[in-house]
Each structure stands twice: as structure tokens, then as C-alpha cells.
PAZAPA-4460 file (N, C-alpha, C; in steps of 0.05 Angstrom, whole numbers, plus 32768, in hexadecimal, padded with zeros to 4 digits):
% residues 270
    n_x    n_y    n_z   ca_x   ca_y   ca_z    c_x    c_y    c_z   seq   type   mol
   7D5F   89E5   865D   7D43   89EC   8661   7D3F   8A0A   865E     1      M     A
   7D51   8A1A   8668   7D4F   8A37   8666   7D51   8A3F   8649     2      L     A
   7D62   8A30   8639   7D65   8A36   861D   7D4A   8A33   860E     3      R     A
   7D3C   8A1D   8615   7D22   8A18   8608   7D0E   8A2D   860E     4      I     A
   7D0D   8A35   8628   7CFA   8A4A   8630   7D01   8A64   8622     5      Y     A
   7D1B   8A69   861E   7D24   8A81   8610   7D1B   8A81   85F3     6      G     A
   7D1D   8A6A   85E6   7D15   8A68   85CA   7CF7   8A6C   85C7     7      L     A
   7CE8   8A61   85DA   7CCB   8A65   85D9   7CC3   8A82   85DE     8      F     A
   7CD4   8A90   85EE   7CCF   8AAC   85F2   7CD3   8ABC   85D9     9      G     A
   7CE8   8AB5   85C9   7CEC   8AC2   85B0   7CD5   8ABC   859D    10      V     A
   7CCB   8AA3   859D   7CB4   8A9B   858C   7C9C   8AAC   8593    11      L     A
   7C96   8AAF   85AD   7C7F   8ABF   85B5   7C82   8ADC   85AB    12      A     A
   7C9B   8AE6   85AC   7C9F   8B02   85A4   7C9B   8B06   8586    13      A     A
   7CA4   8AF2   8577   7CA0   8AF3   8559   7C83   8AF2   8552    14      I     A
   7C74   8ADF   855E   7C58   8ADD   8558   7C48   8AF6   8561    15      L     A
   7C4F   8B01   8578   7C41   8B18   8582   7C46   8B31   8570    16      A     A
   7C5D   8B33   8565   7C64   8B4A   8555   7C59   8B48   8539    17      S     A
   7C50   8B30   8532   7C45   8B2C   8517   7C5A   8B2C   8501    18      G     A
   7C73   8B25   8509   7C89   8B25   84F6   7C8E   8B0A   84E9    19      C     A
   7C7E   8AF6   84F0   7C82   8ADC   84E4   7C78   8ADD   84C7    20      A     A
   7C88   8AD4   84B4   7C7F   8AD5   8499   7C8C   8ABD   848A    21      Y     A
   7C80   8AB6   8473   7C8B   8AA0   8463   7C9E   8AAB   844E    22      W     A
   7CB5   8A9F   844C   7CC9   8AA7   8438   7CC6   8A94   8420    23      N     A
   7CBE   8A9F   840A   7CB9   8A8E   83F3   7CD1   8A82   83E6    24      G     A
   7CEA   8A8B   83ED   7D02   8A81   83E0   7D12   8A6F   83F3    25      D     A
   7D16   8A78   840C   7D27   8A6A   841E   7D1B   8A4F   8425    26      A     A
   7D2B   8A3A   8424   7D21   8A20   842B   7D0D   8A14   8418    27      G     A
   7D0D   8A1D   83FE   7CFA   8A14   83EB   7CFF   89F7   83E4    28      L     A
   7CEB   89E6   83E5   7CED   89CA   83DE   7CD7   89C3   83C9    29      A     A
   7CDB   89AE   83BA   7CC9   89A7   83A5   7CC5   8989   83A4    30      K     A
   7CAC   8981   83A3   7CA6   8964   83A0   7C92   8962   8389    31      R     A
   7C97   894E   8378   7C85   894A   8361   7C7A   892D   8361    32      E     A
   7C61   892A   835B   7C56   8910   8356   7C48   8911   833B    33      T     A
   7C53   8905   8327   7C47   8908   830C   7C42   88ED   82FF    34      T     A
   7C2D   88EC   82F0   7C27   88D5   82DF   7C1D   88E1   82C4    35      Q     A
   7C2A   88DA   82AE   7C24   88E7   8295   7C16   88D4   8282    36      S     A
   7BFE   88DC   8278   7BF0   88CC   8264   7C00   88CC   8249    37      A     A
   7C0E   88E2   8244   7C1D   88E4   822B   7C33   88CF   822A    38      L     A
   7C41   88CC   8240   7C57   88B9   8241   7C4D   889C   823F    39      N     A
   7C35   8898   824A   7C29   887D   8248   7C21   8876   822B    40      Y     A
   7C14   8889   821E   7C09   8884   8203   7C1F   8884   81EE    41      L     A
   7C34   8894   81F1   7C49   8895   81DD   7C64   8891   81E9    42      Y     A
   7C6A   8878   81F3   7C83   8873   8200   7C9B   8875   81EE    43      P     A
   7C97   8873   81D4   7CAE   8875   81C2   7CB2   8892   81B8    44      D     A
   7CA3   88A5   81C3   7CA7   88C1   81BB   7C9A   88C8   81A1    45      G     A
   7C86   88B8   8198   7C79   88BE   817F   7C6A   88D8   8180    46      A     A
   7C64   88E3   8169   7C56   88FD   8167   7C38   88F9   816E    47      D     A
   7C2F   8904   8184   7C13   8901   818C   7C00   8914   817E    48      P     A
   7C03   8918   8163   7BF1   892B   8156   7BD5   8921   8155    49      S     A
   7BC2   8933   815A   7BA6   892B   815A   7B9C   891E   8140    50      P     A
   7B8D   8909   8143   7B83   88FB   812B   7B67   8906   8123    51      S     A
   7B64   890B   8109   7B4A   8915   80FF   7B3F   8901   80EB    52      K     A
   7B4A   88E8   80EA   7B3F   88D5   80D8   7B24   88CB   80E1    53      R     A
   7B15   88BF   80CF   7AFA   88B6   80D5   7AFA   88A3   80EC    54      L     A
   7AE9   88A9   8100   7AE8   8899   8118   7ACB   8890   811C    55      T     A
   7AC7   8876   811F   7AAC   886B   8123   7AA8   8865   8141    56      A     A
   7A95   8873   814D   7A8F   886F   8169   7A76   885E   816B    57      L     A
   7A79   8847   8179   7A63   8834   817C   7A54   883C   8195    58      D     A
   7A3C   8848   8191   7A2D   8852   81A8   7A18   883D   81B1    59      L     A
   7A12   883C   81CA   7A1F   884B   81E0   7A3B   8842   81E6    60      P     A
   7A4C   8855   81EE   7A68   884F   81F2   7A6D   883D   820B    61      L     A
   7A81   882C   8208   7A8A   881C   821F   7AA4   8829   8229    62      R     A
   7AA3   8834   8240   7AB9   8844   824B   7AC7   8837   8262    63      V     A
   7AE2   8839   8262   7AF2   8830   8279   7B02   8847   8283    64      A     A
   7B08   8848   829D   7B18   885D   82A7   7B2E   8851   82B9    65      I     A
   7B45   885F   82B9   7B5C   8855   82C8   7B70   886C   82CC    66      S     A
   7B80   886B   82E1   7B97   887C   82E3   7BAC   8872   82D0    67      F     A
   7BBC   8884   82C6   7BD3   887C   82B6   7BE5   886B   82C8    68      V     A
   7BEE   8854   82BE   7BFF   8843   82CF   7C19   8850   82D6    69      P     A
   7C21   884D   82F0   7C39   885A   82FA   7C52   8849   82F3    70      S     A
   7C68   8856   82EE   7C81   8848   82E8   7C8C   883B   8301    71      Q     A
   7C87   8846   8319   7C91   883B   8331   7C7A   8835   8345    72      G     A
   7C80   8836   835E   7C6C   8832   8372   7C58   8849   8372    73      R     A
   7C3E   8842   8374   7C29   8857   8373   7C2D   886A   838B    74      A     A
   7C2B   8884   8385   7C2F   8898   839A   7C16   889B   83AC    75      Q     A
   7BFF   8897   83A0   7BE6   889B   83B0   7BDB   8880   83B9    76      L     A
   7BCE   8880   83D0   7BC2   8867   83DA   7BAD   885C   83C6    77      P     A
   7BAB   8842   83C4   7B98   8836   83B2   7B7B   883F   83B7    78      R     A
   7B74   8842   83D1   7B59   884B   83D8   7B53   8867   83CD    79      S     A
   7B67   8878   83CD   7B64   8893   83C3   7B60   8893   83A5    80      V     A
   7B71   8883   8397   7B6F   8881   837A   7B53   8876   8371    81      R     A
   7B4A   8862   837F   7B30   8855   8378   7B19   8869   837D    82      Q     A
   7B1B   8878   8392   7B06   888C   8398   7B04   88A1   8383    83      K     A
   7B1B   88AB   837A   7B1C   88BF   8365   7B0F   88B4   834B    84      V     A
   7B16   889B   8344   7B0C   888F   832C   7AED   888B   832D    85      L     A
   7AE3   8882   8344   7AC6   887E   8347   7AB7   8898   8344    86      R     A
   7AC1   88AD   8350   7AB4   88C7   834E   7AB5   88D2   8332    87      E     A
   7ACB   88CD   8324   7ACE   88D6   8309   7ABB   88C7   82F6    88      F     A
   7AB6   88AE   82FC   7AA4   889E   82EB   7A88   88A8   82EB    89      A     A
   7A80   88B6   8300   7A65   88C0   8302   7A5E   88D4   82EC    90      A     A
   7A72   88E2   82E2   7A6E   88F6   82CC   7A65   88E7   82B3    91      A     A
   7A6F   88CF   82AE   7A67   88BF   8296   7A4C   88B2   829A    92      F     A
   7A45   88AA   82B2   7A2D   889C   82B7   7A14   88AC   82B0    93      E     A
   7A17   88C6   82AF   7A00   88D8   82A9   79FC   88DE   828C    94      Q     A
   7A0D   88D2   827B   7A0B   88D7   825E   79FC   88C0   8250    95      Q     A
   79E8   88C7   8240   79D8   88B2   8234   79E6   88A4   821C    96      N     A
   79FD   88B0   8213   7A0B   88A2   81FD   7A22   8890   8209    97      Y     A
   7A23   888E   8223   7A36   887B   8230   7A26   8863   823A    98      V     A
   7A2D   884C   8231   7A1E   8834   8238   7A29   8827   8252    99      G     A
   7A43   8827   8255   7A4F   881B   826D   7A68   8829   8275   100      S     A
   7A6E   8829   828F   7A86   8836   8299   7A93   8823   82AE   101      I     A
   7AAC   881E   82AC   7AB9   880C   82BE   7AD4   8817   82C7   102      Q     A
   7ADC   8812   82DF   7AF7   8819   82E9   7B09   8800   82E5   103      V     A
   7B1E   8803   82D6   7B2F   87ED   82D0   7B3E   87E4   82E9   104      L     A
   7B41   87CA   82EE   7B50   87C0   8305   7B6D   87CA   8303   105      P     A
   7B78   87D1   831A   7B94   87DA   831A   7BA6   87C4   8310   106      E     A
   7BBA   87CC   8300   7BCC   87B8   82F4   7BC3   87B0   82D8   107      G     A
   7BAB   87B9   82CF   7BA2   87B2   82B4   7BB4   87BF   829F   108      T     A
   7BBB   87D8   82A2   7BCC   87E6   828F   7BE9   87E5   8299   109      L     A
   7BFB   87E3   8285   7C18   87E1   828C   7C25   87FC   8287   110      R     A
   7C39   8804   8297   7C48   881D   8292   7C53   881E   8276   111      P     A
   7C50   8835   8269   7C5A   8839   824E   7C4F   8825   823A   112      S     A
   7C37   881B   823F   7C2B   8806   822E   7C21   8811   8213   113      G     A
   7C18   882A   8213   7C0F   8836   81FA   7BF4   882B   81F1   114      G     A
   7BED   8832   81D8   7BD3   8829   81CD   7BD1   880B   81CA   115      Y     A
   7BE8   87FE   81C6   7BE7   87E0   81C4   7BDD   87D4   81DF   116      A     A
   7BE6   87E0   81F5   7BDD   87D7   820F   7BC0   87DC   8213   117      D     A
   7BB6   87F4   820A   7B9A   87FB   820D   7B89   87E8   81FC   118      L     A
   7B92   87E2   81E3   7B83   87D0   81D2   7B7F   87B5   81DE   119      A     A
   7B94   87AA   81EA   7B92   8790   81F7   7B7E   8791   820F   120      Q     A
   7B80   87A6   821F   7B6E   87A9   8236   7B51   87AC   822C   121      A     A
   7B4D   87BA   8216   7B32   87BE   820B   7B25   87A4   8204   122      A     A
   7B34   8792   81F9   7B29   8778   81F1   7B21   8768   820A   123      V     A
   7B33   8768   821E   7B2E   8758   8236   7B17   8763   8247   124      V     A
   7B15   877E   8249   7B01   878A   825A   7AEA   8797   824B   125      H     A
   7AE9   8793   8231   7AD2   879B   8220   7ACC   87B9   8222   126      N     A
   7ADE   87CA   8219   7AD9   87E6   8217   7AE5   87F1   81FE   127      F     A
   7ADB   8808   81F4   7AE6   8814   81DC   7AF0   8831   81E1   128      D     A
   7AE9   883C   81F8   7AF2   8857   81FF   7AFE   8855   821B   129      V     A
   7B14   8863   821F   7B22   8863   8239   7B27   887F   8242   130      V     A
   7B24   8885   825C   7B2B   889E   8268   7B43   889A   827A   131      A     A
   7B59   88A6   8273   7B72   88A3   8282   7B76   88BB   8294   132      L     A
   7B79   88B7   82AD   7B7D   88CC   82C0   7B9B   88CE   82C8   133      L     A
   7BA5   88E7   82C9   7BC1   88EB   82D2   7BC1   8903   82E4   134      S     A
   7BD5   8905   82F5   7BD6   891C   8308   7BF2   8926   830C   135      Y     A
   7BF4   893F   8313   7C0D   894C   831A   7C09   895A   8335   136      D     A
   7C1C   8956   8347   7C1B   8964   8360   7C37   896F   8366   137      Q     A
   7C38   8989   836C   7C51   8996   8373   7C4E   89A4   838E   138      V     A
   7C61   899F   83A0   7C5F   89AA   83BB   7C78   89BC   83C0   139      A     A
   7C73   89D3   83CB   7C88   89E6   83D2   7C87   89EA   83F1   140      Y     A
   7C9F   89E9   83FD   7CA1   89ED   841A   7CB3   8A05   841F   141      V     A
   7CA9   8A19   842C   7CB8   8A31   8432   7CBC   8A35   8450   142      G     A
   7CD2   8A42   8458   7CD8   8A46   8474   7CD0   8A62   847C   143      E     A
   7CCB   8A66   8496   7CC7   8A80   84A2   7CDD   8A85   84B7   144      S     A
   7CDF   8A9D   84C2   7CF3   8AA1   84D7   7CEF   8A8E   84EE   145      P     A
   7CD7   8A82   84F1   7CD3   8A70   8507   7CE3   8A56   8503   146      L     A
   7CEE   8A51   84EB   7CFD   8A39   84E6   7D16   8A37   84F8   147      S     A
   7D1E   8A4D   8504   7D34   8A4D   8518   7D2E   8A39   852E   148      L     A
   7D15   8A35   8534   7D0E   8A22   854A   7D11   8A05   8541   149      F     A
   7D15   8A00   8527   7D1A   89E5   851E   7D34   89D9   852A   150      D     A
   7D45   89EB   8534   7D5E   89E2   8540   7D5A   89D5   855B   151      L     A
   7D42   89D8   8566   7D3C   89CB   8580   7D28   89B4   857B   152      T     A
   7D29   89A0   858C   7D17   8989   8589   7CFA   8992   858C   153      I     A
   7CF5   89A2   85A0   7CDA   89AB   85A5   7CD0   89BC   858D   154      V     A
   7CE1   89CE   8584   7CD9   89E0   856E   7CD2   89D0   8555   155      G     A
   7CE1   89BB   854E   7CDD   89AB   8536   7CC2   899E   8537   156      A     A
   7CB7   8998   854F   7C9E   898A   8552   7C86   899C   8558   157      F     A
   7C8C   89B5   8561   7C77   89C6   856B   7C72   89DF   855A   158      V     A
   7C88   89EB   8550   7C86   8A05   8543   7C7F   8A01   8525   159      V     A
   7C69   8A0C   851B   7C62   8A0A   84FF   7C72   8A1E   84EE   160      P     A
   7C8B   8A17   84E9   7C9D   8A2A   84DD   7C9F   8A28   84BF   161      A     A
   7C8F   8A16   84B3   7C91   8A11   8496   7C76   8A14   8489   162      H     A
   7C76   8A23   8472   7C5D   8A26   8463   7C5F   8A13   844B   163      G     A
   7C48   8A08   8443   7C47   89F5   842C   7C33   89FF   8418   164      T     A
   7C3B   89FC   83FE   7C29   8A02   83E8   7C28   89E8   83D7   165      D     A
   7C10   89DE   83D2   7C0D   89C6   83C3   7BFA   89CB   83AB   166      L     A
   7C04   89C6   8393   7BF5   89CA   837A   7BEF   89AE   836E   167      Y     A
   7BD5   89AA   8369   7BCC   8990   835E   7BBE   8995   8343   168      T     A
   7BC5   8985   832F   7BB7   8986   8316   7BB0   8969   830E   169      N     A
   7B96   8964   830A   7B8C   894A   8303   7B7F   894C   82E7   170      L     A
   7B87   893C   82D5   7B7C   893E   82B9   7B73   8923   82AF   171      S     A
   7B61   8924   829B   7B57   890B   828F   7B57   890E   8271   172      A     A
   7B5F   88F9   8264   7B5F   88F7   8247   7B4D   88E0   823E   173      S     A
   7B39   88E6   822E   7B26   88D2   8225   7B2D   88CA   8208   174      V     A
   7B32   88B0   8204   7B3D   88A7   81EB   7B2C   8891   81DF   175      L     A
   7B29   8891   81C4   7B1C   887B   81B6   7B32   8867   81AE   176      H     A
   7B31   8850   81BB   7B47   883D   81B8   7B4A   8832   819C   177      V     A
   7B35   8829   818E   7B39   881E   8173   7B46   8831   815F   178      P     A
   7B3F   884A   8160   7B4A   885E   814D   7B61   886D   8159   179      S     A
   7B68   8869   8172   7B7D   8877   8180   7B79   8895   817F   180      Q     A
   7B60   889D   8182   7B59   88B9   8180   7B52   88C6   819B   181      R     A
   7B5D   88DD   819F   7B56   88ED   81B7   7B3A   88FA   81B2   182      Y     A
   7B28   88F6   81C5   7B0D   8900   81C2   7B08   8919   81D2   183      L     A
   7B0F   8919   81EB   7B0B   8931   81FC   7B1B   892E   8215   184      L     A
   7B1D   8943   8225   7B2B   8943   823E   7B1F   8955   8252   185      G     A
   7B2A   8954   826A   7B21   8965   8280   7B38   8968   8294   186      A     A
   7B35   897C   82A5   7B4A   8980   82BA   7B3E   898C   82D3   187      S     A
   7B4C   8988   82E9   7B44   8994   8302   7B5D   899C   8312   188      G     A
   7B5C   89B3   831E   7B73   89BE   832D   7B6C   89C5   8349   189      E     A
   7B80   89C5   835B   7B7C   89CD   8376   7B96   89D7   8382   190      H     A
   7B94   89ED   8391   7BAC   89F8   839F   7BA7   89F8   83BD   191      H     A
   7BB9   89ED   83CC   7BB5   89EB   83E9   7BCD   89F6   83F7   192      R     A
   7BC8   8A08   840A   7BDD   8A14   841B   7BDB   8A0A   8437   193      K     A
   7BF2   8A08   8445   7BF1   89FE   8460   7C0A   8A06   846F   194      G     A
   7C0B   89FF   8489   7C23   8A04   849A   7C29   89E9   84A8   195      V     A
   7C43   89E6   84AF   7C4B   89CD   84BC   7C63   89D1   84CD   196      S     A
   7C66   89BF   84E0   7C7F   89BE   84EF   7C93   89AE   84DE   197      T     A
   7CAC   89B0   84E5   7CC1   89A2   84D6   7CBC   8984   84D7   198      L     A
   7CB5   8979   84EF   7CB2   895D   84F2   7C9A   8951   84E4   199      A     A
   7C86   8962   84DD   7C6E   8958   84D1   7C6B   895F   84B4   200      R     A
   7C7F   896B   84A7   7C7D   8973   848C   7C75   895C   8479   201      I     A
   7C82   8946   847B   7C7D   892F   8469   7C61   8925   846D   202      A     A
   7C58   8921   8486   7C3D   8917   848B   7C28   892B   8482   203      D     A
   7C2C   8944   8488   7C18   8959   8480   7C16   895B   8462   204      N     A
   7C2D   8959   8454   7C2C   895A   8437   7C1D   8942   842B   205      L     A
   7C20   892B   8437   7C12   8913   842E   7BF4   8917   8431   206      R     A
   7BEC   8921   8448   7BCF   8926   844D   7BC5   893C   8439   207      T     A
   7BD5   8951   8435   7BCD   8966   8423   7BCA   895B   8406   208      D     A
   7BDC   8949   83FE   7BDB   893E   83E4   7BC1   8930   83DF   209      Q     A
   7BB8   8920   83F2   7B9F   8911   83EF   7B87   8923   83EE   210      I     A
   7B87   8937   8400   7B70   8949   8401   7B6F   895B   83E9   211      E     A
   7B86   8964   83E0   7B87   8975   83C8   7B7F   8966   83AF   212      S     A
   7B86   894C   83AD   7B7E   893C   8397   7B60   8938   8397   213      L     A
   7B54   8935   83AE   7B37   8932   83AF   7B29   894B   83A5   214      A     A
   7B33   8962   83AC   7B28   897C   83A2   7B2B   897E   8384   215      Q     A
   7B43   8977   837A   7B47   8978   835D   7B36   8964   834F   216      A     A
   7B30   894D   835B   7B1F   8939   834F   7B02   8943   834C   217      A     A
   7AF8   8952   8360   7ADE   895E   835D   7ADD   8972   8346   218      D     A
   7AF2   8982   8343   7AF3   8995   832C   7AF5   8986   8312   219      A     A
   7B04   8970   8311   7B07   8960   82F9   7AEC   8954   82F0   220      L     A
   7ADD   8949   8303   7AC3   893D   82FD   7AB0   8952   82F2   221      A     A
   7AB0   8969   82FD   7A9E   897F   82F4   7AA6   8987   82D7   222      T     A
   7AC0   898A   82D2   7AC9   8992   82B7   7AC3   897C   82A3   223      D     A
   7AC6   8962   82AB   7AC0   894D   8298   7AA3   894B   8292   224      M     A
   7A92   894F   82A6   7A75   894F   82A1   7A6D   8964   828C   225      Y     A
   7A78   897C   828F   7A73   8992   827C   7A7D   898A   8260   226      T     A
   7A95   897F   825E   7AA1   8979   8244   7A93   8961   8237   227      N     A
   7A88   894F   8247   7A79   8938   823B   7A5F   8942   822E   228      L     A
   7A53   8956   823B   7A3B   8962   822F   7A42   896F   8214   229      D     A
   7A58   897D   8214   7A60   898A   81FB   7A68   8976   81E5   230      R     A
   7A74   8960   81EE   7A7D   894C   81DB   7A65   893F   81CD   231      F     A
   7A4E   893C   81DB   7A36   8931   81CF   7A2E   8941   81B7   232      R     A
   7A30   895C   81BA   7A29   896D   81A3   7A3E   896D   818E   233      E     A
   7A57   896A   8197   7A6E   896A   8184   7A6C   8952   8171   234      H     A
   7A63   893B   817C   7A60   8923   816B   7A4E   8929   8153   235      I     A
   7A39   8938   8157   7A26   893E   8142   7A32   8950   812C   236      K     A
   7A46   8960   8133   7A50   8974   8120   7A6A   896B   8113   237      R     A
   7A79   8959   811F   7A93   8952   8114   7A90   893B   80FF   238      D     A
   7A95   8941   80E6   7A91   892C   80D1   7AA5   8915   80D3   239      P     A
   7ABB   8919   80E2   7ACE   8903   80E6   7AC6   88F0   80FC   240      S     A
   7AB0   88F6   8109   7AA5   88E4   811E   7A8B   88D8   8114   241      L     A
   7A8A   88BE   8110   7A72   88B1   8108   7A68   889F   811F   242      Q     A
   7A4E   889D   8122   7A44   888C   8138   7A34   8875   812D   243      T     A
   7A37   885E   813A   7A29   8846   8132   7A1C   883A   814C   244      T     A
   7A0C   8826   8148   7A00   8819   815F   79E5   8825   8167   245      G     A
   79DB   881A   817D   79C0   8821   8186   79BD   883E   818F   246      A     A
   79D4   884A   8197   79D2   8866   81A0   79DB   887B   818C   247      G     A
   79DB   8874   8172   79E6   8885   815E   79D3   8899   8153   248      A     A
   79BB   889C   815E   79A7   88AD   8152   79AE   88CB   8155   249      L     A
   79C1   88D2   8165   79C9   88EE   8168   79DC   88F7   8152   250      G     A
   79E7   88E5   8142   79F9   88EB   812D   79EA   88F4   8114   251      S     A
   79F7   8900   8100   79EA   8907   80E7   79DD   88EF   80DA   252      P     A
   79EC   88D8   80D9   79E0   88C0   80CD   79C8   88B7   80DD   253      A     A
   79CA   88B9   80F7   79B4   88B1   8108   799C   88C3   8104   254      G     A
   79A0   88DD   8100   798A   88EF   80FB   797C   88E8   80E0   255      M     A
   798D   88E0   80CD   7982   88D8   80B3   7970   88C0   80B6   256      A     A
   7978   88AD   80C7   7968   8895   80CC   794D   889D   80DA   257      M     A
   794E   88B0   80EC   7936   88B9   80F9   7923   88C5   80E5   258      V     A
   792D   88D5   80D2   791C   88E1   80BE   7910   88CC   80AB   259      L     A
   7921   88B8   80A5   7917   88A3   8094   7900   8893   80A1   260      L     A
   7904   888D   80BB   78EF   887E   80C9   78D5   888F   80CB   261      L     A
   78D9   88A9   80D0   78C2   88BB   80D2   78B3   88BC   80B8   262      L     A
   78C2   88BD   80A1   78B6   88BD   8087   78A6   88A4   8082   263      G     A
   78B1   888D   808A   78A3   8874   8086   7888   8873   8095   264      L     A
   788A   887E   80AE   7871   887E   80BF   785C   8890   80B1   265      C     A
   7864   88A7   80A7   7850   88B9   809A   7845   88AD   8081   266      L     A
   7856   889E   8072   784E   8891   8059   7839   887C   805E   267      W     A
   783E   886C   8074   782B   8856   807B   7810   8862   8083   268      R     A
   7811   8879   8092   77F7   8885   809B   77E8   8890   8082   269      R     A
   77F7   8899   806F   77E9   88A4   8057   77DC   888D   8047   270      A     A
***
């Protein structure tokens, strides 16, 4: 008992003197949670060079969104993944050239399935454009001089002797499935710092992962909304993108149709 009181006396002295600091090298740990869209689309290591061949977009677009399927057990709770997808879908709902947006049921896409897997899902679920979300999270855990108290049971549960740095990157790739063409993308990032006791590091990191992902998802949705606005204008200028269907009036061919109809109206009035 005297030993514990003595250790807490040392703790009080360190805190009072302001000498507690985080060591960025000692006790450095790293955890990664990654899902790669590239590995899913090109499982055989094919060259993912961008396609510039003629692509026909049937407007309004039918869009599906999904996380890239994981090779193993999903790292994030299902409720968290679904919440991120629903919030991300809102960016598409505000675009007049998007006719429908759906979140694919989990298990629809197979790990390393590639474009063949997407083509099969597109037929079953009736979509021609898909937005694939992937994320990277890296956590660093550093020790401070207070980590000496980890040697005691009380210190491991009470003393916040460890600093945590969590970096989250959430990205989205929007693809035209029939032509296997990349259309546009977006990303969102978040950095979260915290402190933890030795006994609570794993639990605190799990909570930080979820909260950091939510912040990155907000940034992703904002970036996607901006890029979707830009893409609407890009469609009109890129000759390799042709639009068909009821919503095709924003394309060059669509504008020609508008002029033709206008000319017919003026001719009838004359």
C-alpha cells in the first residue's frame, strides 16, 4: 500500500512540474484497417489505365453505392457502414441527372470480384453506375514518462500514460459499369488525437475509429457533392461522353435537339 501511495506521489510531482510529454518514438504501435477498390476491380493485377473510349451514359443515371467487399471479417460495425452509405447517397439525390440511388445489400459484391462481379450485380439490381467506398485507418500509440505507472494495476487503469494519433482516409470511386470507365471520385480525411490508459487503449481506439470515420464521411459527402456539380459540366465538354435517354438534353446532342425543336416551333408560328 505504501508503494502505491509513493507512486501516486511521483505522478503528482510529474504533473505539477509540467514535465509530462508524449514520446513520438518510444512504444510506437501501428494498426491498419484497409479496403482497396483497386484490388477489388483488378484482382489479377491488370493495368488500370484510364479509359477514354466512347462511353454512352443513359440519363438519368441509375446509381448504386457500396463499400468495397472485405476479404475477411468486416472491421466496422454494420450500423456504422450503413450510416456512412446513407449519408453519402444524399450527395447524389440532389443531382437532376441522377434518376435513382440505392445502397446495395451487404454481400452483393464478392471480394476480388472485379468488373465481372459488378456487371452481374448491375443486372440483378438494375444500375449502370456504381460508387465504391474504401477506407484506410492508421493508429499510432506513443508512451509518456507516465507509462512507468503501467507496472502497477492501479496505474494501468487510472493513469492516461498513452497518446493516440488516428488518421482516417475515406474515398469513393464512381464507375460506369458497362464501359468499365472511371467517371469521378472524392475523398474525405480526418485526424484525431487522444489519450488513454493502458487498459483502455483498445476500447478507446475502437471508439475513435468510428467517430473519426463519421467525420471523414462528412468531408467525403461535401467533396462528392462539389465534384458531381463539376461532372455535370464535364459531360457537356468531353466528346468521349455521350448521353442518351430522357435526361440527355445537357449534352451536345441534346442541345442540338433543343435547337431543332425550337426551330420547328418558330417555323409553325410563321
